[in-house]
N, C-alpha and C positions, 0 to 999 in steps of 0.2 A: 616680724621680718619686713624690712623696707628695701625696695629695689630703687637705688638712686640712679641718676643718669639723665639722659635726654628725655626719656618718656615721663619721668616724674610720677610713676604709678606706685600706689601703696596697696598691694594686694590684701585681701581679707585673709586673716589667719584661719587656718583649719582647726577648729576646735572639736570637731566631731570625732567620734570613735572610729576605728578602722572598720568596724563591722556594720556601720550604718547603711551602706549601700546594698541594694537588693542583690546585685551581681556578686558582691563580696560575700554576702551570706550564702548565696547558692554555691559558690566555689568552695567555701569552708565546709558546708554541709556535705557536699559530694565527696570532698577529700577525707572528711572525718568518718564517713560511713560508706566506704567504697564498695563493699560486697552487696549492700542493699541496692545501690545504684546499678551495679553490674547485673544483679539478679532481676531488677525491674526491666532493664533493657533487653535481657534475654527473653523474659516473658513476653514483652511487647513484640519482639521480633518473631518469636514462634507463633504467637496469636495472629499477627499480621500476615505472615506467610501462609498459615493454615486457612485463614479467611479468604485470602486471595485465591488459593487453589480451589476452594469450595464455591466462592461466589464472584470471583474476579471476572471482569468483562473482557471483550476483544477490542482490537484496534483496527481501524480501516479508514481510508481516505474518503470521506463523505462530507461534503460541505453544502450549505444552503445559500443559494444566490437569489433569494426572493427579490423581485422588482427588476431584475435584469432581463434583457431581451430573450436570452436563452431560456430562462425559467418561465417567462411569460408564454413563449412559444410552446414549451413542454406542457404547461397547464392548459393551454388551449386545445392541444391534441387530446389530453385526457378528458377535458370537459365535453368535447364533441365526438368522443368515441372513434377517433381515427384508428384505422386498422394498424395493429402492431405497435401501438403507442404506449400500452400499459407496461408498467414494471421497468426493471433495469435490464438492459440488453447486454449479452456477451456472445462473442463469436467462438465457434469451435471449428477450426480449420481442418480440412481433410485433403489428402492427396494420394492418388493411386499412381504407382510407378510402373505397373504392369499393363496399363491400358486405360481407356476412358473410365470415368466414374460410373457411367451408365452400366458398365459391366458388373458393378457391385450394387445394383438398384435394390435388390431385396434386403441386403445387409444394411444399406443406408436407411431404408424405410423402417426396418426393425429397430435400429439404433435410435431413430427419431422417436418412435413410440415409447421406447424405454426412457429416453430423456424426458418426454412429456409426462411420464408417470412419476417422476421424482418429486418429492415434496418441494414447495416453494416455486415450482416452475409454472408460469402462466401460459406460455405458448412456445412452440418450436416450429421454425420454418426450415424445412429440409432443403439441401442444395438443389436436387433435381426438380423440386416442386416450386422453386422460387425464381422469378425472373432475375437474371443478372448474378445469381449466386454460384454459377459455374464459369470458370475462366474460359477464354477462347481455345486453349489447348485441350479442354475437356477433362483434364486430369486433376485440377485443383478446384475446390469449392469450399463452402462454409455453411454451417448451421447458424441461425440466429436464435438464441435461446433467451427468453425473457423470464426474469425472476420477480417475485413479489417485492423483494427488497435486495439491497446490494449484496451479491454473493461473497464479496470480499470479507464480509462480517460473519460468514457462516463458520461453524466448527470445521477444523481441518479434515475431520472424518468424512465430510460431505464430498470431498474430492474422490474418495474411494468409491462412493456410490456412483459418481459420474464415470469413473473408470469402468465400473461394472456395466454401465449402460452402453458404453462404446467398445466393450471388450471384443465383441464379434467383428467389428471393423478392423481392429488391430490384428485379430486372428486371420482376417481375410487379406492381410498385407496392405492395409490402408493406413497411412500415417495420420495420426490424430493429435492435434495440439490445441490447447485452451488459450484463448485471448481475452483481453479486457479484464473486468473484475474477477471473472472466474480464473483467469491466469494468475491474478494477484493472490487469490486464495491458495493456488497450487504452488506458490513459491516455497522453496525450502526455508526452514527456520533460519532467522538471521544468525550468522556466526559471530555473535558479539563476544563470546567467551574468550576467543583468542585475543581480541582487542583489549578486553579487560585484563587478561593475564599479562600482556605486554605492558600495559600502563602500570599495573601493580609491581611487576618485576623491575621496571625502570625506577619506580618510586623507591623501592627497597635499596637499589644501588645508589641513587642520588642521596638518599637520607644517610646511609651508612658512610659514604665518602664525605658528605658535606658536614656531618655532625659527629661522626665517630662512635656514637652510642647506639647499641642495639635497641634499647628502650626508646630512644628518640626517634628511631625508625619504626619500631613496632607499634607504639601507641597511636600515632596518626593513621597507620594502616588499619589497625583493628577498629578504631573509631569510624573511619570512613566506610569500611566494608559493612559494618553493622548499620550505620546510618543509611547507606545506599540500599541495602536489602529491605529495610523497613520502609524507606521512601518508595521503592518500586512496588512493594506490596500495597502500600496506601494508594498508589496510582492505579494499580489493578482494580482495587475496590471502587475507586472513583469512575473507572471505565465501565463498570456495570451500570452506572447511572447516567453518565455523560459520554458524548462522542469524542474520541481522541483519534488523531491521525495515526497512520501505521508507523510513522517515524518517532512517535512519542516516547516509547520505552527506551529506544536507543539514545535519543536526545537527553532524556532524563538520566540515563546512565552516565553519559559523558559529563554532564553538569554535576551530578551528585558525587561522582567519584573524584572529580577534579577539585571542587570547592571543599568537599569533606576532608580531603588530605591537606589542603591549604589551611583551612581554619584550625584544625587540630595542630598542625605543624607550628603555626604562629604561637599558639598557647604553650606548647611544650618548650619552644625556644625561650619564651619569656620566663617560664617557670624555672628553667635551669639557671637563668641569670639571677632571678630573685632568690634562689636557694642560698646564694652567698651572703645575703643581707637580712633575709626574713627570719622570723622567730619560729623556725621549724617548717617542715614540708607542707603541713596543712595551711599555715598562714601564707606560704609562698604560692600555693595553689589558689587560695582565696584572692590574693592580690593580683595574680595572673588573670583570673576571670574578671576582676574589677577593673583592670586596665586593658590588656589586650582583648579580653572577652567583650568589652564594650565596642572595640573596633570590629571584632568579628560580628557582633550583633548589627551594628550599623552597616557593615559591608553586606551581610545577608539581606537586610531590608532593602538596601540599594539595588542589589541584583534582582530581588523579587519585584521591586517597584518598576524597574526597567522592563521586566518580563510582563508585568501587568499592563504596561503601556501598550502592549500588542492589541489589547481590546479596543484601542483607539482606531484600529483598522476597520472596525465595524463588521469584521468577519469572524464568527465564532470559531471556525476552523483554525485560524491563526491564534486567536486568544487562548484557545485550549492547548495549543502547543506551548505557550508561555506558562500555563497552569502546570502542565506536565513537568517542565524543567524546574519551575518554582517549587513544586512539591518536594523534590529531592534536595533542593538547595536549603529549604527551611528545615526539613528533617535532619539534614547533615549539620546545620548550624546548631540545632538543639542537642544533637549527639555530641558535638564538639564542646559545647558549654557545660555539659553534665557528665558525660562518660569520660572525657579526657581528664578533668580534675579528679575524678574517682580513681582512674588508673595512676595518676600522679601521686595521689595520697597513698595508694596501695604500695607504690614503689618506694616512697619515702626518699631517704638520702642515698638509697642504693640504685638510683636511676641510671648511674653510669658504671654500674658494677660490671656489666658485659660491654666490651668495647672492641672495635676493630682498629682504632687508633686513638690518640689523645682527644677526648671529647672537647668540643668548642661550643661556645654560645655567642652572645653579643659581645663585640670587641670593646675594650676599655682604652686601649693604647691609641693615642692620637697618631702614632706612626703606622697604624694598621693600613693595609692596602687600600681599603675603601676611604679612609681619611685622606690618604695621598691622592686618590682619584678625585675626591671632592675639592682638594686644594688645586689640582690641575684644572678642573673646570672653572674654578673661581678666578684663576689667572687669565683665562681666555674664554669668557662666557659667550661673546659674540661668535667666535669661531665654532664652538660646539653647538650653539643654537642653530646657526646656519647649516652646519653639517647634518644635524638631525632633520631639519626641514627639507633639505635636498633629498635625503634618503627616502623620507615619506612621500615626497612629491614624485620622485621617479617611480616608486612602487605603485603609487596611486593613479598615475596617468592613464593606464588602461581602463580605469573605472568610468572614464568619459564615454567609452564605447559599450557600456553595459546594455545588454539586450535581455529582457525578461521573456520567458516562455515556459513551455511545459516539456520536460524530458520524457519522451514517449518510450514505449516498449522496445523500440529499435536500439536503444542504448543499454538495454539489460544484458546480462551475460547470456551467451549462447546456450548455457545449461538450463536456462529457464524456459518453460513451455510457452510463456507469453511472448518471449523473443522469437521462438521458432514459429509460432502462429503468425506473428507479425511478418516474418520473412516470407512464409508461404503465401500469405495474402498479397504482399508487396510484389513478389515475383510473378504471381499469377494474374493479378488484376491491376497492378500499379500501386505506388506508395500511397496515393490519396485515398484508396479504398480503406485504409486503416483509420482514416479520420473523415468520414463523410459528413456533410452538412445537410440539415433538414430545413427547408424553407417552408414557413407557415404563413399563409396570407389570410387575413380576416376579410370577409366580404360584407359590404354594406347592402342591405336589402333594397335601399332606395336607388342603388346604382347597378345592381346585378340581379334583377328580378327575373330574368329569363335565362334559359340554358345557353342561348346564343351569345348573350353578353358575357356570361361566365366563360364559355369556350374561347371567346375572342381574347379575354384577359389572360386565360391560361396559355394561349398560343404566344401572345406578346411577352409573357413572363418567361416562357421557355426560350424564346429567341434571345431575350436579354441575358438570360443566364448562360446559355451555351456560347454566346458571343463575348462573354467576359474573359479577359486574359487570366490564365491560371486555372480555368475550369476544364477538367478532362471530359466530363459528361454531366448532363442534367436530365432527369426524367421529366416527362410531360406532367405538369401539375394536375393532380386529380382531386375532385371534391370529396369531402367527407360525406357520410350517409345523410346528414341533415342539410348538406349544401352550404354550411356556414363557413367552411374553410377550403382553401386550396393547398395541397401538400406536394412538394417536390423534393427529390434527393439530389444533391450536388456533390460530385466527386472531384476534389482538387487534383491538380497535376502533381502536387508534392505532398510529402508526409506531414503529419500533424505538428512536428516541432520545427519545421522549416520556416524561415522568415517569410518566404513567398506565400505560405498558407496564412500566416498572420495578416499579411497585406491583403490577401484575397478576402478574408473575413471582414476586414474594415471596408474594402471596396464594395462588397455586396451590401453590407448593412448601411453604409453612409451614402452611397451613390446609386448603385444599380436598383435596389428595391424602391427607394424613394422616387427615383426617376421614372420607372415604369408604372408605378402605382399612383403617381400624382394625378389628382383630379378624378380618380376612379372610386373614391370613397373606400379605399382598402388600405390596410397596413400590413407590412411584412416583418417577419421575425426570423432570425437564424437560431436554430436550436440543435441539440445533439452534444456529444461529449466534447468535440473540438471547439464548438462555439461557446460552451460553458467554460471551458478552460481559458478561452480568450477573454470572456467577461471577467473571470476571476483575476487574470493578469492585469486587465485594465483597472479594476477596482483597487488592487494593491498598489499599482503604479501611482494612481491618483492620491491614495491615502498614505503613502510612505512619508511624504513631508509632514503630515499630521502626527504620525507615530514618532518621527524624529523630534518634532517640536515638543510633544508631550513628555517623552523620555528625558530629553535634555533639560527641560524646565524642571521636572521633578527632581532630577539629580542635582541641578544647580541649587534649588531651594534647600535640599537636604544637606549638601556640603556647606552652604551658607550658614545654616543653623548649627552645624557641627563645628566649623572652623572660624566662624565669626569674621569672614573676610570675603567681600565680593570679588576681589582680585584673584584669590586662590580658587574660588569656585568657578569663575569665568575661565581662568587658565586651564583648569582641569577639563572643563567641557570642550574647549577648543582643541586641546591636544588629543583628547580622546576621539574627537571627530576626525582629526588628521590620521590617526592610527587606523581607525575603522576604514577610511577611504583607501588607505594603502592595502589593507587586507582585501577589500573589494577588488582592487586592481589586480592582485595576484590571482583571485578566483577567475576573473575575466580572462586573463592571459592564459591560464591553464585549461579551463573548460571551454570557453567560448572561442579562443584563438587556437587551442590545441597545443600550446607550448608545454611539452613534457607530459601530455595527457596519457600517452601510451604507457608511461611508467606506472600509472595508476590503474592500468587495465581498461582504459577507455579508448575505443578504436575509432571514434568519430567526434567531430566538434558538436557541442550541444549548447543550447541557450542556458542562461542561469535560471534555475527554477524560480518561478514567480515569487514564492514566499521566502526564499533563502535570504535575500538582502534584508528584509524586515526582521527575520529571526536573528540573523547575524548581528544586525545593529543592536537589538535589544540585549542580546547575550554579551556581545563584546563590550558594549558600553557599561553594562553592569559589572563584568569582570575587571575591566580597566579601573573602575571606581574602587574595586577591592584593593588593588595595589596602591592606588592613590590615597586611600584612607589609611592604610597601614603605614605608608611612608610619611604622609603629612601629620599623622597623629604623633609620631615621634618627633618630627620637626617642631610641631606646635608645643609639645611637652617641654622641649628644651627652650623654646622661645619664652614660655611662661616663667621658666626658671632664670633665664639669663638676659632676656631682651636683646640678644645679640643675633641678628638675622644670619650672618655668615656662619657663626658657630652652630646655630640651630640647623641649618641646611646640612652642614658637614656631619654633625652628630646623628641627625635623622637618617641621612643616606648611609652612613657607616653602620648604624644600628639595625637597619632593616635590609641592607643589600644582600647579605648572605641568605637570609631566610626567604626574601622575595625571589632571588635567583633560583634557589632550590625549588621553591613552590612553582615558579614559572616553568622550570625544566620538567617537573612532574606533570603539571597540567598540560604542557605541550605534548609530552609523550602520550598522555591519555587521549588527547584529541587526535593526534596524528596516527595513533594505533587504529583508529576507526577508518583510516583509508583502506583497510582490508575489507571493509564492507562491500557487498556486491551492489548496494544501492548508490546510484550516481549522486542523488541528493545528499545522502549521508556523507559521501566523499567531499562534496562541496562544503558542507558545514564543517567537517573535520579539518580540511585544509584551511579554510578561512579562519576558524577559531584558533587553530594551532599557530598560524602566521601572526595573528593579532596578538596572542599572548607573548610570542617572541619579541615582536616589535615594542610591545608595551613595557616589557621587563628590561629591554636594552635601550633602544633609541629614546623612548619617552622617559623612563625612570632614571637612566644613567646620563642622558645628555640634555634633553629638553627641559625637564622639570628643574634640576639644579641650576642650569644656566639661566632659565627665566627667573627663578627666585633670587639668584644673585643679582641679576640686572635690576629687578624691581626693588630690591632692598627692603626697607621697613614699610614700603607701600603695600607689601604682601599682607600686612596685618591691619591695614586701615579699614575702618567701618564707620559710616555716618552714625551720629548719636541716635537719631530717630529710628534707624534700622536696627541698631543694637537693642533698643527698648522693645520693639515689636516682635523680634524673632524669638521663637522658643529656644530653650537651651538644651542641646543634645550633645553632651560632652563625651566623646568616645574614649578618651584617655585622660588621666591626670586626676580628675575629681574623685575617682574611686580608689586612688592610690594614697594611702596615708602618708607616704613620704614626699608626695609631690605638693607643691604650693597650690592653694586653691585659686580658682580663676578670679580675676578682678571683677568687681561689681560693674553694672552697666555704666554707671557714671565714671568709674575709673577707666573703663575701656574707651569711653568717649573722650576722656581727657588724653589718653594715650594716642587716640586717633588724631586729635588736634595737634599733639606734640609732634607726631610724625609728619603731618602736613606742614608744620612750621619749620 
């Protein structure tokens, strides 16, 4: 076969047999032996679930900040035996409404002893025995309980033991609430089942209406659910060995359910199209896996590579969130590539036997609505390109005001004990008491050899601290037992998540401490939970550009290898960056500015959680590449057949528009359903991801991509000769299809490139 015309390309004839490709053989084997594949998956699922229940680990927010000032200060306190520095601290807030707490002295003492007797408890500081632990009204106070390790990682049953220790206080009409990591442990189980049910229910409706066939709706759902359960069980087993954040299973569920439905849906749609021309259902399933299955595989690897790019942050906490999401993505892809063809082979030609309307698959008629839309964009490409850019620009504008921070317990639902503890402490002592700062000063023996010199330094330090704007109070610095450190506690005027507290942390660490300690041979550090969270935020803010660069570069190289076009790869990266910026803008407007936040059950403005932008970027970039790969795969397949850029764009858009639209509706419903979560961070991710999918499937795929490809013309497929030679060949579509023309050789591609430039 010779393609004549301006390109002058003579493609290599495909002489290989249809079964040569690995994916083709996998698809054929699964379709030929469906019950074996289904049986294996059921055994794997049962074994994984049972193993997870028996040996699965727990999830908790615990991150290592080695080398940061907050970690250095904490290590110094431990090394020099500072009083009350050991372990992980949690507050238990108490309030008496029938008089001063002193009237409940005996009960408070008894509760303190019972708390101290609990396993994992290092020490307990009771309210009446600790300076500053009782408010001015005498009715509110708090215990400081220190645990050997983070109590958020304990079994839920531990809360019952704490309840037993403080039962006498509650019986004595004293309100008791748990704060900090102990409050996190006491949170009710995440109500993700309702979100999952909404996502699945919406998927059923969209699939039935979009494709008309019960099987076309049922097979993706069954595949996605089995893959999700297997992926979550695998994640649980990994959690027994590695530390995963509390949000990990929810994030993994969102990703696994969304992509699992998408991947299987693409395969089912292509299979139903190939049934018209293939030699039987088994061969149709084999060709489906060899063609669309390649796109699924490349898409899954792209998402996983983007998530793996989170390790470029240098923070394991962030990288492991990527691992959590990537686990369900990979398992979902494997399920789609094996279980879906098995179900298709089992159904045979009866796949459309049960229907709610006339089943549809990919359009053939050039008069189809999507062909007409492609023709409309072709007539006015500049108009649609500018329209799409304006939409993304307006939505992305608020992103310029992005403020990273930590969403504290004050934004949790009032039904949570950690929120009630936060409110008790804030009302009794001031909001800054929920986020105190510990100042640690190392003393140089050459400069502070006498008690008088040390006392003078302590006095100067306290004066500097109390005179700093934003400080509500500061204790006089006291030396450790070995005299090597001075330790002071600073209480801010504002709560932990307020911008003013962030500014105070920077003011103390950058100006106040260096100023007062200069020339004294001493160094100061800020430590404590609030300081650690600020260090965490600063690290992520500094490394976000690195993560963006790594993810974009990896995706660019992958697309370049797949589509053999620098222009296509660069265009995809730029458009995805624009859509991600727009989703950031929506998150800032809703959460940071409070626009419509009340509709999501959030009663105050909050900063954007420090790791949300990095997570959103990796996830959104990967998911955007999913749709890009599915669309461009069909465009490129037609280009290889016709060498007609305009026709290729029209056919590719029409061939994938229905399935991408339905997939986007499903994924959007899955993400937005998690707005029901009580976690503000999960709400941020749900809204940001949902908006990004909508923008990607509408503004980007229907406006920007076709308009840009029409304007670029045959330059879309230009590639330098030397680059074509060195790039590996990762063909997602076409080469595995026996009916498709084989790809030109490297020399032919280079010749075409030269013809295009001429």
